[in-house]
N, C-alpha and C positions, 0 to 999 in steps of 0.2 A: 515602775515595778509594783505589781499588786502583791500585797502581803496576805498570807493565810493566817487568820486570827486564831486557829487551833494549834499553832505550833508552840513548843516549849523552848525556853532559852536557858543557857547556862553561861554566865559571864558574857552575855550579849551574843553568843553563838547559838545557832539552831541545833537543837537536840534531835537525834534521829527518832522518829516515832515508831520505827519497826523494831529496834532492839532495846526497847524500854530504857532509853537514856544512857546506854553504854557507849554510844558513839555520837560524834558531832559531824555536821554536814560541811563539806568543803566543795568549792567550785573547781571543776576540772575542764580542761580542753582536750578533746580527742585529737591526737596527732593525725594529720592527713585530711582532716575535715575542719570546716569552720563551725564547729558545734561546741557549745558550752553545756555541761551537765552538772548536776548536783549529786554528790556521792557521800555516803556514810563512811567514816574512817574505820569503823569497826566491822559492820556486817556487809558492806559494799552494796547496800540498796542504792538505786539510782533513780533520778527524776530528770525530766527534760526542762522543767520550768520551776522556779522557786515557789510560785503560787500553787503548784501541784503537790508539794511535799505533804504527804499524809500516809498513814499506814495502809490505806486502801489503794494507793496509786503508784507504789514503787515497782521497780523491776530489778531483778538481780543484775549487777553490772555486766556480767558475761552475756546474759540474754539480751540486755539493752544494746550492747555492742554488736551482737549477731543480728538483731533486728535492723540496725543502722547499716548493715553490710560490711562491717569492719571488725570482725572478731579478734584479729591479731594486732589491733592498734593499741598504742600506749595512751595513757591519760596523763596530762601534765597537771600537777597540783597548782592551782592558782590561789590557794589560801582559804581559810575558813570563812563561811558566810556569816556576817554579823548584821543585826538589825538595830 
């Protein structure tokens, strides 16, 4: 797993770069797909790879799911991402 050197941490958890540190990033699995995504617990910014987490590369969770062709799928929370 490649790590992004520009991320911030709070107690070992990745801080969301989109919402100015108000949220933390958790790993989620999209039901019905074999896909893992990374989501902010506050603003629902989403990324497809942990190495892509930055303010310039997020997609809103709803749009992210629509792009994947599964707008009505649930996301299973797999816990916070720690480094």
